[in-house]
Each structure stands twice: as C-alpha cells, then as structure tokens.
N, C-alpha and C positions, 0 to 999 in steps of 0.2 A: 614320497618325500623321505629322504634319508636324514636321520637324526643321530647326532653324537651326544652321548651323556657321559660326562667325565665323573669319576668317582662312582662308577657303575655298581660296585659291590657294597657301597656304603648304605647307611640307614635310609636316607631319602632316595638314593639311586635305585636300590632294589625295588622299592615301592613304585617309583615312576616307571621303571622298565616293565613291571608287571601290568601296570595300568595301560601303557601305550602299546604293549604287545598285542592287546586285544583289538586294536584298530588296524585293519588291513591296509590302510593308506600309508602306514609308516614302516620303514625298514630301520630297525634300531641297532646302533653300534655303541659299544661301551668301552671307555678307556680305563685301564687299571695300571698300577705301578708294575705289577708282575702277574703272570697268569697263575691261577690257583687250580689245583686238581678238581676242586668243586666249582664247576662252571655254571653259568646261568643259561639255561637251554634256549631262552627266547631272545638272546642277544648275541651278536658277534663281538667277542672281547678282543681288544688290542692292547698289548703292553707298551707303555711309553716310558717306563722308568720313573725316577723321581721327578717331581715338578719343580722347575726352576727357569731361569732365563736361558738355559741351554737345551731345554727339552725339545725333541724333534717330534712334532705332532703330524708330520706329513702323511704317514700311512693311515692315521686315524681320521684325517680330514678329507680323504679322497672321496669326491662326489657327494659330500655332505651339504645339506641345505640349511640345517639349524643346529647350533651348538647349545647345549644346556650345561653350563659350567657349575657343577656341584662340588668338585674336588677342591680340597684346600687343607691347610693346617688349622685345626681347631684348637680348643683349649687343651693343653697337655699338662696334666698334674705334675708339679715339680719343675716345669719348664715354661711357665706363663710369661716370663720376662725375657725370653730369647728373641729380641727384636730382629736380629739378622735372619733367623729361621722363618719367622712369620713373613718378613718382607720378601725373602727368596721365593717362597711358595705362593703366598696369597697376592702379592703385588707383581713381582717380576715374572712369576710363572703365568699369571693371568694375562699380563700384557703380551707375553710371548705367544700364548695360545691365540689371542685376538689378532695379532699381526699375521700369524700363519693362516688363520681362518679367512682373513681378508684376501690374502694371496691365493687361497684355494677357491674363492668365489662363494663363500658361505653367505647366505641371505640374511640370517638373523642370529644374534648372539644373546642368549638369556643368561644373565649373571645372578646367581643366588648369593646375596649379600647377607646382612644381619641388621636387626633393629638396633643393635649396639652402636651402629653408626650415629644414631640420634642421641643415645645416652642410656644410662642404666636404670633410670626411674623417671616417672612423671609426678607432677604435683597437682596443680589446678587444671591443667589442660592436657588433652591427649596428644600424642605425636601424630603429625600428618606428614605428607610428602613435602610440604613447604616449611616444616620445622627446621630450626638450625641444627647442624650436625655438631655433636659433642661426644666423640668416642670415649668410652670409659675405661678401655683396656687396650693393650697392644694388639690383641686379635681384632677388635673393632676398628682400631686405627688402620690396620692393614687392609681391612675391607673398604674403608673410606678412601684410602689412597688408590686402591684398585678401581673403585668407581670413577674417581676423578680422571685417572689415566685412560680408562675405557672411553669416557665421554670425549676426551680430547683426541684420542686416536681415531675414533669412529666419526668425528664431526664432519669430515669431508670424504667419508667413505660411503659406499653403497650398502654396506652391511648395517642392518638395523640393530639397535641396542635396546634390551629390556632389562631393567634392574628390579629385583624383588628382595625386600627386606623383611623376612619373617621374624617374629619373636620366638620364644621357646616352641620347638616342634615336638609333639609327643605321640606316643603309641606304646604298647606294652614292651616293645623292644628298643625304645628310645635309650640312647646312652646318656651319660652325664647326670645332671641334677635330677631329672625326672625319674631315672632309674633308681637313684638313691631314695627319692621320696616314695616311690611305689613299694620298695622293699621295706621302708620304715613303716608305712601304713599296714603292710601285711603282718608285721610283728604283733600288732594289737596293743602296743605300748601306749600309755597316755601321752598325748601330744599337746604342746602349749599354744594352741591356736583357737581356743574357745571363744575369744572375744576379738579376734583379728578382723579388721574391717577394710583391709587393703583391697585393691583391684588389680588383677593381672590379666593381660591379654595373652593368649596363646593361640597356636594353630595346630589342629590335629594333622597327623601325617596324611590322612585321606583328603582333607581339605586343601592342604598345600599341594599335594600331587595333582588334584583336580585343577587348581588355579594355574600351575605351571603348564599343564596340558593345554589350557585355554590360550595361554600366551604364545604358543607355538605358531599359530596362524592368524590370530585376531589382528586385523589391520590397525585398530586403534591402540594396540599395545606398543607399537613401534615408538622408540625414543622416549619411553615413559619409565618412571620409577613408581613402584607400588609398595605400600605397607599393607601387609596381609594378616588377617586373624580370623578366628571363629566368629567374631562379632558378638561374643558373649563374655563379658569381663567378670572374673570370679575372684573371690577372696581365697587366701590359702585355706581357710576353714572350709569353704565350699568345695575346693579342689579335693581336699582330703576326704570330705564326706562322700563325694561322688565315687572316688576310687574305692573307698570302704564299702559302699553300697554294692558296687560291682563284685566285690569279693564276698558279699554276703555277711559283712561284718557291721557292727555298730561302733563307730569310732569313739574313742575316749578322748574328749577335748577339754583340756584344763583352761580356766579363765585367767590366763597369765597376761598382765598388762604388757603392751609392746615395749614400754620403757625398761622393764625388767629384762626382757629378752635382749634389748639393745645393749644394756649394761653388761650382761653376761657374755654376749658374743664379742663385745669390745675387749673385755678382760682376756678372753680366749684368743684374741687377735684374729677374729673371723668376721670383720665388719661386712664383707661382701655377702656372707650368708644371711645376715640380718636384712640387707637390702632385698635379696631374692625371696625371703620368706615373709617379710613384714612390710616391705616397701611396695609401692604401686608402679606398674608400668602398663599404661593404657594406650592402645593403638587405634586410631580412627582409620578403618579400612573401607570407608564409603566410596573412595575413588574407584576401587576395583568393581564395585557394584554399579555405580553410575556410568562409568566410561566403558566397561566391558560387559555389563549385564551379568556379572558373576554373583552367585549366592553360594554360601557354604553347603556342601552336600550332607553334612551332619552337624547337629548342635554339639557344643562342648560337653554338655551333660551326658549325652549319649556316648560320645567318644571316650570320656573318662570312665564311665561305668564299664564300657567294653574292655578298656585297658585293664581295669581291676579284675573283671571276670576272666580275661585271658591269662592274667598272671596267676590267679587262683588255680585255673585248670592246668596250667603248666606245672605248677608246684605239686599238684595231686598226681600227675603222671610220673613225676620223679620220685615221689614217696613210695 
C-alpha cells in the first residue's frame, strides 16, 4: 500500500513516518514545500511548493492508495487574523488536494482537523462527535470549512473520508503553547496553578500517531469523524506536576485564585491565555474505542513525565 503524508517534515509528520516505516506493508511518500538538504531516509520526499488552490499534486499522488493530510497553515504569531492566508492553505489547498486525489484513484483520504472546530472550552459536558461546531478562531474556522467541503466533494465519490479532530498534541519537541509551558516549568519559578481545578484533554504524539495508523485500513473508520485524546483529563496543576516530576523537580505551585489570574490576564489583554491555562476543554474519545477498538498506547501521566525527562536530558547535553 502506498501512502502519501503531507507535511512530512512537520511535528506530527515525522513521528507518523517513523511509525509507519517499520511496517513492511507500506511504501511511504511525503510531500513538502521544498526539498531540504536534511532528508528523511525512510520516505520518498516530493516538493509541491506552497499549498493553495493552484498546487499541482500530480507527481505526489501517483499510485497512492491513502492520503494523510497533515500539512496546513497553523497559528502564526502576529498573523492570526490573516483570513485570506488561512483560507488559501487550509480550505482551498485541501480541496485542491482532494480533487486531484479523487482523479488519481486514491482510496482513502484522512484529514487531520482540530478540536477547535468544536470550540475553545467546555463547561458541563465534554465535546463529542455530535456536538455543535463553534470555531473560536480563524484557524479553527478554516478547518471547519475544509471539513464541510471535503464531505460535500467526496459524497458521491469512491474515495473514503476520515476526519480526526485532536486537541493539543504534545511531546518534548511540540511547538507552540506546550513548548512554552515545558520551558516555563524547567525554570523552576513559582507558578500560579496551586488550586487550579480545570480539566484539559490532550493527546500525546505517540497516541495520535497510533490512532492515525489504525485509520489507514480499518473498514469502520470510513466516512467517520473522530475526536481523539489520551482519555485522561488533567488540570493545569497536574500537567505541570507531571512535567516537573519527569525533570526531577518539585514544582512550586502558588494557590492563586482563578479570578485573580483572569483579572490580570484581561488587563494584559491576554484573555486567550487564561482560557488555555485555567479553562476546561474535555473531549469524549469513546467513539474511537467502541467503533475501532482503539486504546491509547500510553497514559498521559507517562507521556508527560517522558516529555519532562527528555527536555531535562537535552538541556544537560547542551550545557
């Protein structure tokens, strides 16, 4: 089976390629914007240029059975409101890939979306696949639009569609908010999460990689949408504590009431940081277990400790 992974050199792409390369049944191809001197030895890389409605995927799709679409425009600091850029890459670019995949005879299209399609936080009930969509940012809205266009385009097609909406994906080399958090924990500074009781669903890189791999061939995954997580919902206090434990540290957690943190971050015009650190976002990933028989390959506690330990070891090597 020939598999094309877009965004092959990205955070998730590299992990997925490493995982699939161990399976002799798969021939792995990866698309990138441009070829880099540092190549991935276990995959055939194909340069497709920038992703848009004009991208030519023909060479990358030749004889491909399954497409796993990871590539896209993510949150770009200082450019989060560029509607046209997000639409060009995440919506129009995705549709272009799907159209050419259909023409090339691809059997299954796996689209990695985002839990942001459902919203930025939960209150009394967890998000499920039947929850209403309520994108909280332009990035999430672009993913919602891409999902809708894919469903419409593939409705009368022989190409099967699988949509996966992960929450925050983490590992020691995770970009974005998790990387900032792990660096903050490593400083050993006192942190204001001592009495925080929120709940956050996340998914470790290893768990997400394993689930995507299952969706490549499982017959019950066809035409389905999945919300995926570790199945272990943690407070920010617990997340910090597990990271610190992995680093061999004892975290200094101050008992700061959430209302004080909300006030301070509002004054600093950082309300989204309050939601991420003190709000709850709980995902019910039971559909993946009941329909596909999937179970996380590692618990969140183990994955977080491993991320902390890996960060500590890397720092020591650099010192």
